[in-house]
Phi, psi and omega in degrees: 000328181287328180292315181304321181301310182297317182299315175303319182292322181296312179301324178299313176297322183291322176296319178302314182298312178296324176296316176303316180294334178292333178270073181275149178200161178235111189242146176228131176230149176238157181281340171199156187254356181222124187220157168270171185292340184259016182246174180230165174230163182244130180252123175254122177233123190237134181236120172244116184186168184285336183275145180238169177087170177075172172204163181295159178277099184279355178298334176298334180293326188295349177294324184233351184226147160271132176269106187280330177199157184211129179226147185237136173219143182248133189224144172226134178203164182236118185235121183050045182079359179254127182260139176218148173224144176202167176248135185227141174245137173237121183240142173261122180237145178239129184293148177265349182200163178275161177123198180259113184253172173224132164280112194286173176292132180246147190240142174201122177062032179086357176263146185225129175278160173276146172294143186235116182280146183230124178260124183253118178258174184284167185296153182289167180299163184297138190271054172290350180285347179089008187276345181272140180277332179201142181205169178247151176223131176248126177235131176260145182273357183215149179278327177205155181220169173266166183297142184064005172278153176285131174239131180262122174244117185254127181247122182241131173259119175255139170208155173240007176237167176289130177230144182209172188044050174285130179220154185203149173277153182291157175291120176240133181225115177302135177077033180202143172269125184239140174220133169280133195242340188200156183210122182222148171232138177198188187236136183221132175276123181237118181055038180078358183257134180278126179248139163279137188234134170241115190239129177245138180241129172246137176262124186244127174240097180296141185256002178207162186276162176129200172277132181244120183255127167275106187292159176297133180266136176242127178243140174243129189215164177244123184265146181102159182272139174289136180259112184291345185260004181246133183288322189248001180046064185283350174274002175262164177225134179269126183241149170232125182249139184223131181270175181272146179280151189237157174221143182219145181277136174244118183272147174289169179301135180300145173299328184281352182290127179241017179281153185289331179241141179272108184230085175279117185220159173283324180201158182204133178221154177236132175232137181245137173215166184234149176292336175208174186294124179296342180291342179270006182303129177230155181296139179079351186259138177281139170230142181261127173255127185245122178236126182248126172256121179227136185224138171272123177101001181234144171283157184291330179295339178281342186280136185282157172289159180268153174296144180285154180284127181224073177247128177299131178094359176240122165269130183243149181221086177291147176261165176302131175295142183263127181240142181209140179245130179249117184258148180196185181297331174278004178106206187255137172238118189259140172236147174235121178248115176249126185240129181228128170277133181241132179238118180276132181270343178211156178286161179142186180268134180228153178222122174277129184295156183296162175238122184231126172242132170263138187213166187252112180286100180293344177280312186271337181080033184209162178284144178224161180232126173248122185235139172259116191294169179297144179242121179259143181203163180241137177253120173276164184295167177297141183302130175080007179292137190266148180067023179290131181285130180303328179287340181090151181298334180297334185263311181233108177292151177287160175300150189297322181296311182294322176295320185289318176296320178301316178297322182295313179301318181297315184289322177300318188286321183292321182293321173308306181297324176295317178294316183296318183287328173300316176292324179293323179292320174297323179293313181294324177297321176299310178298325180296322177292318181297326182253040173059019170080016183246114177305155184287335177260016179272127174262119182299147176292146178299148181300130183280156181290325188208163183287324175304313183298319179288328180292316181299318181295323178295316180297314181295322185290328177295318184288336178290328187074007175279112181299314177297321177288327174297314181297319178298315176301317178295316177297319181297318178295320176299318181295324177287320176287326176231089182303335175300339187269357185301141178085355180256147173291173177292327181292322179286322177296331177292316178299318183283326180276335181057045176253125183292325176296328176290317176306312177296317170308311185300315182293319173302315184291322182295319185294332185271334188256323196241349180261143178244124359287142179290146183261124177296149182283137175278101187303316182293326180291318181295318181302316185291316179297321176297313176300319174295322173302312180293324179296311176301327178289325184274334182309310190299334179276329184263357183287127176286165175291140185299130181082002187260137176235156184295154173294139176250121184054023188291000000 
């Protein structure tokens, strides 16, 4: 009798389950129908029916909402003798815009859920009262700017709770060049409550006049501590933070501006330096002139090229200009370095013309002019030249016939020396490659104790301007960073690593060590190349994941 009783109960429950399965339906509910643009809502979708598998087409939701999270569960339960089974989806939604939106009707196994209206209002007032646990703030450093002028945009994330898995899309503005220049974390008290602050600073350069709109930025984060022993981390909450959009007026170039190039900057300076004392300038010996333009609030790409030297009696050999941008909390400072080798063909007094640049002072709101004054110097005769007059050629010029013969002899000797040195350099380059790029009298530098030490030695060698010392320090650093390169020369390392900074350093070293007449190293250019090389080597390891931010109070 007991077995019969159990059998009847089982049949009864099966009948109840089948009856419940017959009443299949798809229902959708939300936790609230009115939210702000910076808030989220929870959508619960439940299907009870006899068919299994599949899921609704959630892409319909993405027309008006971002799906921040989605979870699925299968349940079977008996309540007061009634059995029911169902599949349930829980979605966290964030509205994409303000106004009246709809959670659309969703379909599954022939069943359709009802559409749900959602009213989305604008973001609430600034939460200075401390009632919000996390919020975003956007600050512009100016009320209006000129076209191509730098605008600093600071985005701050405030929180009093633990946030992790923070992600955001980078700032994008059509018609503007944007660079992230600074990143800081600190603490600020608002209404007596301590907030952790994560601040990003962007430099924005508008390319045309008119209204420039800084779009609303969206941060997605998880609040609460992650539980390593929980599969679903039910104690956490996914948040979406949204900033307010900003708008700023961009003015065209002033009509009163008369400069050849439009340069809106906070400051602009021109500095001149020489590879050696110009007072020692001799006929036929090269000397290098280095001019650096540095502007605060301008990118290096915005700085114009300088006019070429066109002085009779001087031959010039300009090098490729070096451009560099330094980023910091105050924005970008761009620099352009132009290097020119100068060879005098005859002795005498020379004057290099002044260099003048007009620019717009964004702080004072007016046009300014920065000028590098004209530079006068004296070139003495070639060492050991016979028959050189004590009074100098600038006082009593030599007879025409003698001058022509002397000039012809000089250029003939220079051509012979150039051909001979070129052949010698080709032979030495072949021998250098054949013997792994190590000179016979070269003693390898002892192995450094640490990467930091080799970096410092390389930086010191770059500052010294000594080509031999720089070559040894560069090889030592390369051997330590890439053990597979040991025994190879800098030229082979450059071919293998394909680093443009290393290739340029190799060219400068070859010109200073193996070419006649040797070209002295440009210290400023070498220092910039070395710093870029070290930075390029370090960035792949330190670069964080795109769109990923550090944990706050995590």
